[in-house]
Chimera marker file (.cmm) of the C-alpha trace (Angstrom):
<marker_set name="trace">
<marker id="1" x="-37.570" y="2.640" z="-16.756" r="1" g="1" b="0" radius="0.5"/>
<marker id="2" x="-36.457" y="2.114" z="-13.154" r="1" g="1" b="0" radius="0.5"/>
<marker id="3" x="-34.669" y="-1.117" z="-14.101" r="1" g="1" b="0" radius="0.5"/>
<marker id="4" x="-32.683" y="0.672" z="-16.820" r="1" g="1" b="0" radius="0.5"/>
<marker id="5" x="-31.541" y="3.340" z="-14.367" r="1" g="1" b="0" radius="0.5"/>
<marker id="6" x="-30.435" y="0.722" z="-11.854" r="1" g="1" b="0" radius="0.5"/>
<marker id="7" x="-28.525" y="-1.214" z="-14.499" r="1" g="1" b="0" radius="0.5"/>
<marker id="8" x="-26.889" y="1.973" z="-15.805" r="1" g="1" b="0" radius="0.5"/>
<marker id="9" x="-25.954" y="3.055" z="-12.270" r="1" g="1" b="0" radius="0.5"/>
<marker id="10" x="-24.572" y="-0.419" z="-11.521" r="1" g="1" b="0" radius="0.5"/>
<marker id="11" x="-22.474" y="-0.401" z="-14.706" r="1" g="1" b="0" radius="0.5"/>
<marker id="12" x="-21.119" y="3.075" z="-13.994" r="1" g="1" b="0" radius="0.5"/>
<marker id="13" x="-20.314" y="2.010" z="-10.430" r="1" g="1" b="0" radius="0.5"/>
<marker id="14" x="-18.539" y="-1.093" z="-11.669" r="1" g="1" b="0" radius="0.5"/>
<marker id="15" x="-16.554" y="0.959" z="-14.169" r="1" g="1" b="0" radius="0.5"/>
<marker id="16" x="-15.506" y="3.400" z="-11.435" r="1" g="1" b="0" radius="0.5"/>
<marker id="17" x="-14.414" y="0.496" z="-9.203" r="1" g="1" b="0" radius="0.5"/>
<marker id="18" x="-12.370" y="-1.126" z="-11.972" r="1" g="1" b="0" radius="0.5"/>
<marker id="19" x="-10.656" y="2.123" z="-12.942" r="1" g="1" b="0" radius="0.5"/>
<marker id="20" x="-10.041" y="3.005" z="-9.288" r="1" g="1" b="0" radius="0.5"/>
<marker id="21" x="-8.522" y="-0.407" z="-8.620" r="1" g="1" b="0" radius="0.5"/>
<marker id="22" x="-6.319" y="-0.104" z="-11.677" r="1" g="1" b="0" radius="0.5"/>
<marker id="23" x="-5.053" y="3.325" z="-10.576" r="1" g="1" b="0" radius="0.5"/>
<marker id="24" x="-4.402" y="2.133" z="-7.015" r="1" g="1" b="0" radius="0.5"/>
<marker id="25" x="-2.487" y="-0.904" z="-8.315" r="1" g="1" b="0" radius="0.5"/>
<marker id="26" x="-0.434" y="1.320" z="-10.602" r="1" g="1" b="0" radius="0.5"/>
<marker id="27" x="0.446" y="3.724" z="-7.787" r="1" g="1" b="0" radius="0.5"/>
<marker id="28" x="1.329" y="0.925" z="-5.354" r="1" g="1" b="0" radius="0.5"/>
<marker id="29" x="3.609" y="-0.753" z="-7.892" r="1" g="1" b="0" radius="0.5"/>
<marker id="30" x="5.563" y="2.462" z="-8.349" r="1" g="1" b="0" radius="0.5"/>
<marker id="31" x="4.084" y="3.353" z="-11.701" r="1" g="1" b="0" radius="0.5"/>
<marker id="32" x="3.630" y="7.066" z="-11.064" r="1" g="1" b="0" radius="0.5"/>
<marker id="33" x="5.061" y="8.586" z="-14.231" r="1" g="1" b="0" radius="0.5"/>
<marker id="34" x="3.933" y="12.096" z="-13.292" r="1" g="1" b="0" radius="0.5"/>
<marker id="35" x="5.942" y="12.255" z="-10.074" r="1" g="1" b="0" radius="0.5"/>
<marker id="36" x="9.667" y="12.930" z="-10.346" r="1" g="1" b="0" radius="0.5"/>
<marker id="37" x="12.086" y="10.269" z="-9.176" r="1" g="1" b="0" radius="0.5"/>
<marker id="38" x="13.208" y="10.848" z="-5.603" r="1" g="1" b="0" radius="0.5"/>
<marker id="39" x="16.647" y="12.295" z="-5.223" r="1" g="1" b="0" radius="0.5"/>
<marker id="40" x="18.805" y="9.667" z="-3.555" r="1" g="1" b="0" radius="0.5"/>
<marker id="41" x="22.390" y="8.596" z="-3.536" r="1" g="1" b="0" radius="0.5"/>
<marker id="42" x="21.380" y="5.948" z="-6.090" r="1" g="1" b="0" radius="0.5"/>
<marker id="43" x="23.055" y="7.961" z="-8.821" r="1" g="1" b="0" radius="0.5"/>
<marker id="44" x="26.175" y="8.606" z="-6.782" r="1" g="1" b="0" radius="0.5"/>
<marker id="45" x="29.202" y="7.913" z="-8.914" r="1" g="1" b="0" radius="0.5"/>
<marker id="46" x="31.655" y="5.215" z="-7.941" r="1" g="1" b="0" radius="0.5"/>
<marker id="47" x="35.357" y="5.805" z="-7.583" r="1" g="1" b="0" radius="0.5"/>
<marker id="48" x="36.663" y="7.266" z="-10.813" r="1" g="1" b="0" radius="0.5"/>
<marker id="49" x="33.373" y="9.038" z="-11.603" r="1" g="1" b="0" radius="0.5"/>
<marker id="50" x="31.605" y="6.060" z="-13.199" r="1" g="1" b="0" radius="0.5"/>
<marker id="51" x="28.025" y="5.285" z="-12.177" r="1" g="1" b="0" radius="0.5"/>
<marker id="52" x="27.474" y="2.307" z="-9.891" r="1" g="1" b="0" radius="0.5"/>
<marker id="53" x="26.056" y="-0.647" z="-11.846" r="1" g="1" b="0" radius="0.5"/>
<marker id="54" x="22.466" y="-1.199" z="-10.714" r="1" g="1" b="0" radius="0.5"/>
<marker id="55" x="21.978" y="2.394" z="-9.518" r="1" g="1" b="0" radius="0.5"/>
<marker id="56" x="19.428" y="2.962" z="-12.296" r="1" g="1" b="0" radius="0.5"/>
<marker id="57" x="17.149" y="0.487" z="-10.478" r="1" g="1" b="0" radius="0.5"/>
<marker id="58" x="16.137" y="3.268" z="-8.095" r="1" g="1" b="0" radius="0.5"/>
<marker id="59" x="17.237" y="1.266" z="-5.061" r="1" g="1" b="0" radius="0.5"/>
<marker id="60" x="19.369" y="3.074" z="-2.486" r="1" g="1" b="0" radius="0.5"/>
<marker id="61" x="23.125" y="2.798" z="-2.969" r="1" g="1" b="0" radius="0.5"/>
<marker id="62" x="25.357" y="1.816" z="-0.052" r="1" g="1" b="0" radius="0.5"/>
<marker id="63" x="29.099" y="1.522" z="0.204" r="1" g="1" b="0" radius="0.5"/>
<marker id="64" x="30.377" y="-2.013" z="0.748" r="1" g="1" b="0" radius="0.5"/>
<marker id="65" x="32.226" y="-0.648" z="3.788" r="1" g="1" b="0" radius="0.5"/>
<marker id="66" x="28.865" y="0.404" z="5.308" r="1" g="1" b="0" radius="0.5"/>
<marker id="67" x="27.560" y="-3.185" z="5.260" r="1" g="1" b="0" radius="0.5"/>
<marker id="68" x="28.385" y="-5.840" z="7.859" r="1" g="1" b="0" radius="0.5"/>
<marker id="69" x="32.062" y="-6.905" z="7.579" r="1" g="1" b="0" radius="0.5"/>
<marker id="70" x="30.983" y="-10.399" z="6.507" r="1" g="1" b="0" radius="0.5"/>
<marker id="71" x="29.639" y="-8.839" z="3.276" r="1" g="1" b="0" radius="0.5"/>
<marker id="72" x="33.176" y="-7.740" z="2.399" r="1" g="1" b="0" radius="0.5"/>
<marker id="73" x="34.411" y="-11.286" z="3.099" r="1" g="1" b="0" radius="0.5"/>
<marker id="74" x="31.766" y="-12.692" z="0.748" r="1" g="1" b="0" radius="0.5"/>
<marker id="75" x="32.583" y="-10.087" z="-1.915" r="1" g="1" b="0" radius="0.5"/>
<marker id="76" x="36.262" y="-11.109" z="-1.805" r="1" g="1" b="0" radius="0.5"/>
<marker id="77" x="35.235" y="-14.752" z="-2.297" r="1" g="1" b="0" radius="0.5"/>
<marker id="78" x="33.035" y="-13.766" z="-5.255" r="1" g="1" b="0" radius="0.5"/>
<marker id="79" x="35.930" y="-11.880" z="-6.849" r="1" g="1" b="0" radius="0.5"/>
<marker id="80" x="38.200" y="-14.928" z="-6.385" r="1" g="1" b="0" radius="0.5"/>
<marker id="81" x="35.569" y="-17.344" z="-7.687" r="1" g="1" b="0" radius="0.5"/>
<marker id="82" x="35.271" y="-19.242" z="-4.386" r="1" g="1" b="0" radius="0.5"/>
<marker id="83" x="35.476" y="-21.555" z="-2.596" r="1" g="1" b="0" radius="0.5"/>
<marker id="84" x="32.237" y="-20.658" z="-0.855" r="1" g="1" b="0" radius="0.5"/>
<marker id="85" x="31.181" y="-21.683" z="2.661" r="1" g="1" b="0" radius="0.5"/>
<marker id="86" x="27.871" y="-23.109" z="1.391" r="1" g="1" b="0" radius="0.5"/>
<marker id="87" x="28.793" y="-24.729" z="-1.966" r="1" g="1" b="0" radius="0.5"/>
<marker id="88" x="25.278" y="-26.084" z="-2.564" r="1" g="1" b="0" radius="0.5"/>
<marker id="89" x="23.698" y="-22.672" z="-1.966" r="1" g="1" b="0" radius="0.5"/>
<marker id="90" x="26.296" y="-20.143" z="-3.129" r="1" g="1" b="0" radius="0.5"/>
<marker id="91" x="26.861" y="-19.093" z="-6.745" r="1" g="1" b="0" radius="0.5"/>
<marker id="92" x="23.437" y="-20.491" z="-7.631" r="1" g="1" b="0" radius="0.5"/>
<marker id="93" x="20.834" y="-18.773" z="-9.790" r="1" g="1" b="0" radius="0.5"/>
<marker id="94" x="18.717" y="-16.251" z="-7.909" r="1" g="1" b="0" radius="0.5"/>
<marker id="95" x="15.252" y="-16.278" z="-9.471" r="1" g="1" b="0" radius="0.5"/>
<marker id="96" x="14.063" y="-12.891" z="-8.117" r="1" g="1" b="0" radius="0.5"/>
<marker id="97" x="10.656" y="-14.400" z="-7.270" r="1" g="1" b="0" radius="0.5"/>
<marker id="98" x="9.883" y="-11.488" z="-4.954" r="1" g="1" b="0" radius="0.5"/>
<marker id="99" x="10.484" y="-9.133" z="-7.898" r="1" g="1" b="0" radius="0.5"/>
<marker id="100" x="12.415" y="-6.665" z="-5.750" r="1" g="1" b="0" radius="0.5"/>
<marker id="101" x="15.246" y="-6.424" z="-8.288" r="1" g="1" b="0" radius="0.5"/>
<marker id="102" x="14.889" y="-5.296" z="-11.907" r="1" g="1" b="0" radius="0.5"/>
<marker id="103" x="13.220" y="-7.980" z="-14.009" r="1" g="1" b="0" radius="0.5"/>
<marker id="104" x="15.730" y="-9.995" z="-16.031" r="1" g="1" b="0" radius="0.5"/>
<marker id="105" x="15.806" y="-13.397" z="-17.711" r="1" g="1" b="0" radius="0.5"/>
<marker id="106" x="16.350" y="-16.506" z="-15.614" r="1" g="1" b="0" radius="0.5"/>
<marker id="107" x="20.024" y="-17.047" z="-14.862" r="1" g="1" b="0" radius="0.5"/>
<marker id="108" x="20.849" y="-13.330" z="-14.846" r="1" g="1" b="0" radius="0.5"/>
<marker id="109" x="21.312" y="-13.109" z="-11.059" r="1" g="1" b="0" radius="0.5"/>
<marker id="110" x="23.388" y="-15.316" z="-8.718" r="1" g="1" b="0" radius="0.5"/>
<marker id="111" x="23.259" y="-15.348" z="-4.937" r="1" g="1" b="0" radius="0.5"/>
<marker id="112" x="25.852" y="-15.762" z="-2.209" r="1" g="1" b="0" radius="0.5"/>
<marker id="113" x="25.548" y="-16.193" z="1.545" r="1" g="1" b="0" radius="0.5"/>
<marker id="114" x="26.775" y="-13.434" z="3.838" r="1" g="1" b="0" radius="0.5"/>
<marker id="115" x="27.510" y="-15.225" z="7.089" r="1" g="1" b="0" radius="0.5"/>
<marker id="116" x="25.551" y="-14.132" z="10.153" r="1" g="1" b="0" radius="0.5"/>
<marker id="117" x="27.563" y="-14.576" z="13.363" r="1" g="1" b="0" radius="0.5"/>
<marker id="118" x="25.710" y="-16.676" z="15.913" r="1" g="1" b="0" radius="0.5"/>
<marker id="119" x="23.176" y="-17.999" z="13.387" r="1" g="1" b="0" radius="0.5"/>
<marker id="120" x="22.713" y="-21.774" z="13.433" r="1" g="1" b="0" radius="0.5"/>
<marker id="121" x="22.041" y="-21.737" z="9.662" r="1" g="1" b="0" radius="0.5"/>
<marker id="122" x="22.875" y="-19.548" z="6.662" r="1" g="1" b="0" radius="0.5"/>
<marker id="123" x="20.958" y="-16.623" z="8.103" r="1" g="1" b="0" radius="0.5"/>
<marker id="124" x="19.075" y="-14.029" z="6.081" r="1" g="1" b="0" radius="0.5"/>
<marker id="125" x="21.896" y="-11.996" z="4.553" r="1" g="1" b="0" radius="0.5"/>
<marker id="126" x="22.850" y="-12.355" z="0.886" r="1" g="1" b="0" radius="0.5"/>
<marker id="127" x="24.814" y="-10.683" z="-1.871" r="1" g="1" b="0" radius="0.5"/>
<marker id="128" x="23.259" y="-10.924" z="-5.334" r="1" g="1" b="0" radius="0.5"/>
<marker id="129" x="25.271" y="-10.327" z="-8.488" r="1" g="1" b="0" radius="0.5"/>
<marker id="130" x="23.941" y="-9.469" z="-11.934" r="1" g="1" b="0" radius="0.5"/>
<marker id="131" x="25.476" y="-10.172" z="-15.334" r="1" g="1" b="0" radius="0.5"/>
<marker id="132" x="26.093" y="-6.443" z="-15.897" r="1" g="1" b="0" radius="0.5"/>
<marker id="133" x="28.286" y="-6.374" z="-12.744" r="1" g="1" b="0" radius="0.5"/>
<marker id="134" x="25.521" y="-5.171" z="-10.443" r="1" g="1" b="0" radius="0.5"/>
<marker id="135" x="25.886" y="-6.029" z="-6.771" r="1" g="1" b="0" radius="0.5"/>
<marker id="136" x="22.910" y="-6.047" z="-4.399" r="1" g="1" b="0" radius="0.5"/>
<marker id="137" x="22.674" y="-6.766" z="-0.674" r="1" g="1" b="0" radius="0.5"/>
<marker id="138" x="19.734" y="-7.967" z="1.393" r="1" g="1" b="0" radius="0.5"/>
<marker id="139" x="19.883" y="-8.278" z="5.153" r="1" g="1" b="0" radius="0.5"/>
<marker id="140" x="16.307" y="-9.525" z="5.478" r="1" g="1" b="0" radius="0.5"/>
<marker id="141" x="16.150" y="-12.515" z="3.120" r="1" g="1" b="0" radius="0.5"/>
<marker id="142" x="14.958" y="-10.737" z="-0.028" r="1" g="1" b="0" radius="0.5"/>
<marker id="143" x="12.383" y="-8.422" z="1.591" r="1" g="1" b="0" radius="0.5"/>
<marker id="144" x="14.495" y="-5.386" z="0.651" r="1" g="1" b="0" radius="0.5"/>
<marker id="145" x="17.677" y="-4.660" z="-1.271" r="1" g="1" b="0" radius="0.5"/>
<marker id="146" x="20.312" y="-1.982" z="-1.680" r="1" g="1" b="0" radius="0.5"/>
<marker id="147" x="22.735" y="-1.515" z="-4.549" r="1" g="1" b="0" radius="0.5"/>
<marker id="148" x="26.271" y="-2.029" z="-3.302" r="1" g="1" b="0" radius="0.5"/>
<marker id="149" x="29.183" y="0.145" z="-4.382" r="1" g="1" b="0" radius="0.5"/>
<marker id="150" x="32.164" y="-2.192" z="-3.889" r="1" g="1" b="0" radius="0.5"/>
<marker id="151" x="34.604" y="0.648" z="-4.623" r="1" g="1" b="0" radius="0.5"/>
<marker id="152" x="33.659" y="2.406" z="-1.377" r="1" g="1" b="0" radius="0.5"/>
<link id1="1" id2="2" r="1" g="1" b="0" radius="0.2"/>
<link id1="2" id2="3" r="1" g="1" b="0" radius="0.2"/>
<link id1="3" id2="4" r="1" g="1" b="0" radius="0.2"/>
<link id1="4" id2="5" r="1" g="1" b="0" radius="0.2"/>
<link id1="5" id2="6" r="1" g="1" b="0" radius="0.2"/>
<link id1="6" id2="7" r="1" g="1" b="0" radius="0.2"/>
<link id1="7" id2="8" r="1" g="1" b="0" radius="0.2"/>
<link id1="8" id2="9" r="1" g="1" b="0" radius="0.2"/>
<link id1="9" id2="10" r="1" g="1" b="0" radius="0.2"/>
<link id1="10" id2="11" r="1" g="1" b="0" radius="0.2"/>
<link id1="11" id2="12" r="1" g="1" b="0" radius="0.2"/>
<link id1="12" id2="13" r="1" g="1" b="0" radius="0.2"/>
<link id1="13" id2="14" r="1" g="1" b="0" radius="0.2"/>
<link id1="14" id2="15" r="1" g="1" b="0" radius="0.2"/>
<link id1="15" id2="16" r="1" g="1" b="0" radius="0.2"/>
<link id1="16" id2="17" r="1" g="1" b="0" radius="0.2"/>
<link id1="17" id2="18" r="1" g="1" b="0" radius="0.2"/>
<link id1="18" id2="19" r="1" g="1" b="0" radius="0.2"/>
<link id1="19" id2="20" r="1" g="1" b="0" radius="0.2"/>
<link id1="20" id2="21" r="1" g="1" b="0" radius="0.2"/>
<link id1="21" id2="22" r="1" g="1" b="0" radius="0.2"/>
<link id1="22" id2="23" r="1" g="1" b="0" radius="0.2"/>
<link id1="23" id2="24" r="1" g="1" b="0" radius="0.2"/>
<link id1="24" id2="25" r="1" g="1" b="0" radius="0.2"/>
<link id1="25" id2="26" r="1" g="1" b="0" radius="0.2"/>
<link id1="26" id2="27" r="1" g="1" b="0" radius="0.2"/>
<link id1="27" id2="28" r="1" g="1" b="0" radius="0.2"/>
<link id1="28" id2="29" r="1" g="1" b="0" radius="0.2"/>
<link id1="29" id2="30" r="1" g="1" b="0" radius="0.2"/>
<link id1="30" id2="31" r="1" g="1" b="0" radius="0.2"/>
<link id1="31" id2="32" r="1" g="1" b="0" radius="0.2"/>
<link id1="32" id2="33" r="1" g="1" b="0" radius="0.2"/>
<link id1="33" id2="34" r="1" g="1" b="0" radius="0.2"/>
<link id1="34" id2="35" r="1" g="1" b="0" radius="0.2"/>
<link id1="35" id2="36" r="1" g="1" b="0" radius="0.2"/>
<link id1="36" id2="37" r="1" g="1" b="0" radius="0.2"/>
<link id1="37" id2="38" r="1" g="1" b="0" radius="0.2"/>
<link id1="38" id2="39" r="1" g="1" b="0" radius="0.2"/>
<link id1="39" id2="40" r="1" g="1" b="0" radius="0.2"/>
<link id1="40" id2="41" r="1" g="1" b="0" radius="0.2"/>
<link id1="41" id2="42" r="1" g="1" b="0" radius="0.2"/>
<link id1="42" id2="43" r="1" g="1" b="0" radius="0.2"/>
<link id1="43" id2="44" r="1" g="1" b="0" radius="0.2"/>
<link id1="44" id2="45" r="1" g="1" b="0" radius="0.2"/>
<link id1="45" id2="46" r="1" g="1" b="0" radius="0.2"/>
<link id1="46" id2="47" r="1" g="1" b="0" radius="0.2"/>
<link id1="47" id2="48" r="1" g="1" b="0" radius="0.2"/>
<link id1="48" id2="49" r="1" g="1" b="0" radius="0.2"/>
<link id1="49" id2="50" r="1" g="1" b="0" radius="0.2"/>
<link id1="50" id2="51" r="1" g="1" b="0" radius="0.2"/>
<link id1="51" id2="52" r="1" g="1" b="0" radius="0.2"/>
<link id1="52" id2="53" r="1" g="1" b="0" radius="0.2"/>
<link id1="53" id2="54" r="1" g="1" b="0" radius="0.2"/>
<link id1="54" id2="55" r="1" g="1" b="0" radius="0.2"/>
<link id1="55" id2="56" r="1" g="1" b="0" radius="0.2"/>
<link id1="56" id2="57" r="1" g="1" b="0" radius="0.2"/>
<link id1="57" id2="58" r="1" g="1" b="0" radius="0.2"/>
<link id1="58" id2="59" r="1" g="1" b="0" radius="0.2"/>
<link id1="59" id2="60" r="1" g="1" b="0" radius="0.2"/>
<link id1="60" id2="61" r="1" g="1" b="0" radius="0.2"/>
<link id1="61" id2="62" r="1" g="1" b="0" radius="0.2"/>
<link id1="62" id2="63" r="1" g="1" b="0" radius="0.2"/>
<link id1="63" id2="64" r="1" g="1" b="0" radius="0.2"/>
<link id1="64" id2="65" r="1" g="1" b="0" radius="0.2"/>
<link id1="65" id2="66" r="1" g="1" b="0" radius="0.2"/>
<link id1="66" id2="67" r="1" g="1" b="0" radius="0.2"/>
<link id1="67" id2="68" r="1" g="1" b="0" radius="0.2"/>
<link id1="68" id2="69" r="1" g="1" b="0" radius="0.2"/>
<link id1="69" id2="70" r="1" g="1" b="0" radius="0.2"/>
<link id1="70" id2="71" r="1" g="1" b="0" radius="0.2"/>
<link id1="71" id2="72" r="1" g="1" b="0" radius="0.2"/>
<link id1="72" id2="73" r="1" g="1" b="0" radius="0.2"/>
<link id1="73" id2="74" r="1" g="1" b="0" radius="0.2"/>
<link id1="74" id2="75" r="1" g="1" b="0" radius="0.2"/>
<link id1="75" id2="76" r="1" g="1" b="0" radius="0.2"/>
<link id1="76" id2="77" r="1" g="1" b="0" radius="0.2"/>
<link id1="77" id2="78" r="1" g="1" b="0" radius="0.2"/>
<link id1="78" id2="79" r="1" g="1" b="0" radius="0.2"/>
<link id1="79" id2="80" r="1" g="1" b="0" radius="0.2"/>
<link id1="80" id2="81" r="1" g="1" b="0" radius="0.2"/>
<link id1="81" id2="82" r="1" g="1" b="0" radius="0.2"/>
<link id1="82" id2="83" r="1" g="1" b="0" radius="0.2"/>
<link id1="83" id2="84" r="1" g="1" b="0" radius="0.2"/>
<link id1="84" id2="85" r="1" g="1" b="0" radius="0.2"/>
<link id1="85" id2="86" r="1" g="1" b="0" radius="0.2"/>
<link id1="86" id2="87" r="1" g="1" b="0" radius="0.2"/>
<link id1="87" id2="88" r="1" g="1" b="0" radius="0.2"/>
<link id1="88" id2="89" r="1" g="1" b="0" radius="0.2"/>
<link id1="89" id2="90" r="1" g="1" b="0" radius="0.2"/>
<link id1="90" id2="91" r="1" g="1" b="0" radius="0.2"/>
<link id1="91" id2="92" r="1" g="1" b="0" radius="0.2"/>
<link id1="92" id2="93" r="1" g="1" b="0" radius="0.2"/>
<link id1="93" id2="94" r="1" g="1" b="0" radius="0.2"/>
<link id1="94" id2="95" r="1" g="1" b="0" radius="0.2"/>
<link id1="95" id2="96" r="1" g="1" b="0" radius="0.2"/>
<link id1="96" id2="97" r="1" g="1" b="0" radius="0.2"/>
<link id1="97" id2="98" r="1" g="1" b="0" radius="0.2"/>
<link id1="98" id2="99" r="1" g="1" b="0" radius="0.2"/>
<link id1="99" id2="100" r="1" g="1" b="0" radius="0.2"/>
<link id1="100" id2="101" r="1" g="1" b="0" radius="0.2"/>
<link id1="101" id2="102" r="1" g="1" b="0" radius="0.2"/>
<link id1="102" id2="103" r="1" g="1" b="0" radius="0.2"/>
<link id1="103" id2="104" r="1" g="1" b="0" radius="0.2"/>
<link id1="104" id2="105" r="1" g="1" b="0" radius="0.2"/>
<link id1="105" id2="106" r="1" g="1" b="0" radius="0.2"/>
<link id1="106" id2="107" r="1" g="1" b="0" radius="0.2"/>
<link id1="107" id2="108" r="1" g="1" b="0" radius="0.2"/>
<link id1="108" id2="109" r="1" g="1" b="0" radius="0.2"/>
<link id1="109" id2="110" r="1" g="1" b="0" radius="0.2"/>
<link id1="110" id2="111" r="1" g="1" b="0" radius="0.2"/>
<link id1="111" id2="112" r="1" g="1" b="0" radius="0.2"/>
<link id1="112" id2="113" r="1" g="1" b="0" radius="0.2"/>
<link id1="113" id2="114" r="1" g="1" b="0" radius="0.2"/>
<link id1="114" id2="115" r="1" g="1" b="0" radius="0.2"/>
<link id1="115" id2="116" r="1" g="1" b="0" radius="0.2"/>
<link id1="116" id2="117" r="1" g="1" b="0" radius="0.2"/>
<link id1="117" id2="118" r="1" g="1" b="0" radius="0.2"/>
<link id1="118" id2="119" r="1" g="1" b="0" radius="0.2"/>
<link id1="119" id2="120" r="1" g="1" b="0" radius="0.2"/>
<link id1="120" id2="121" r="1" g="1" b="0" radius="0.2"/>
<link id1="121" id2="122" r="1" g="1" b="0" radius="0.2"/>
<link id1="122" id2="123" r="1" g="1" b="0" radius="0.2"/>
<link id1="123" id2="124" r="1" g="1" b="0" radius="0.2"/>
<link id1="124" id2="125" r="1" g="1" b="0" radius="0.2"/>
<link id1="125" id2="126" r="1" g="1" b="0" radius="0.2"/>
<link id1="126" id2="127" r="1" g="1" b="0" radius="0.2"/>
<link id1="127" id2="128" r="1" g="1" b="0" radius="0.2"/>
<link id1="128" id2="129" r="1" g="1" b="0" radius="0.2"/>
<link id1="129" id2="130" r="1" g="1" b="0" radius="0.2"/>
<link id1="130" id2="131" r="1" g="1" b="0" radius="0.2"/>
<link id1="131" id2="132" r="1" g="1" b="0" radius="0.2"/>
<link id1="132" id2="133" r="1" g="1" b="0" radius="0.2"/>
<link id1="133" id2="134" r="1" g="1" b="0" radius="0.2"/>
<link id1="134" id2="135" r="1" g="1" b="0" radius="0.2"/>
<link id1="135" id2="136" r="1" g="1" b="0" radius="0.2"/>
<link id1="136" id2="137" r="1" g="1" b="0" radius="0.2"/>
<link id1="137" id2="138" r="1" g="1" b="0" radius="0.2"/>
<link id1="138" id2="139" r="1" g="1" b="0" radius="0.2"/>
<link id1="139" id2="140" r="1" g="1" b="0" radius="0.2"/>
<link id1="140" id2="141" r="1" g="1" b="0" radius="0.2"/>
<link id1="141" id2="142" r="1" g="1" b="0" radius="0.2"/>
<link id1="142" id2="143" r="1" g="1" b="0" radius="0.2"/>
<link id1="143" id2="144" r="1" g="1" b="0" radius="0.2"/>
<link id1="144" id2="145" r="1" g="1" b="0" radius="0.2"/>
<link id1="145" id2="146" r="1" g="1" b="0" radius="0.2"/>
<link id1="146" id2="147" r="1" g="1" b="0" radius="0.2"/>
<link id1="147" id2="148" r="1" g="1" b="0" radius="0.2"/>
<link id1="148" id2="149" r="1" g="1" b="0" radius="0.2"/>
<link id1="149" id2="150" r="1" g="1" b="0" radius="0.2"/>
<link id1="150" id2="151" r="1" g="1" b="0" radius="0.2"/>
<link id1="151" id2="152" r="1" g="1" b="0" radius="0.2"/>
</marker_set>
């Protein structure tokens, strides 16, 4: 009788741990469907009243003019189709391995170097474009992103 109680208690404890871990994982990954989405400038309309592509991702939206001036230089190169300062590394597929951007099929995103003055290499700053005309910026080598509004 004592063995049955111990086994039952152990199974209930294990079940509680599994469910608790599942809930914690869900909350940490942003899967809290009961909490309303935070009010940010992510839904701020671009010039002309249209929504900024990528704003639905929930990432903060920043004006291109609020980023380092080198980001504007890179954006102008992207619009022209190059040439890029790092031809082997610019306009290449960005795989989104860190999963910080919305999940899309391979080849959806492309990355471009935003020069960092004084850096002996490419530095950590990048612009990422998406096939639906999204534009993202990272200043910390993919640790975090913002949606870029190139119209501002």
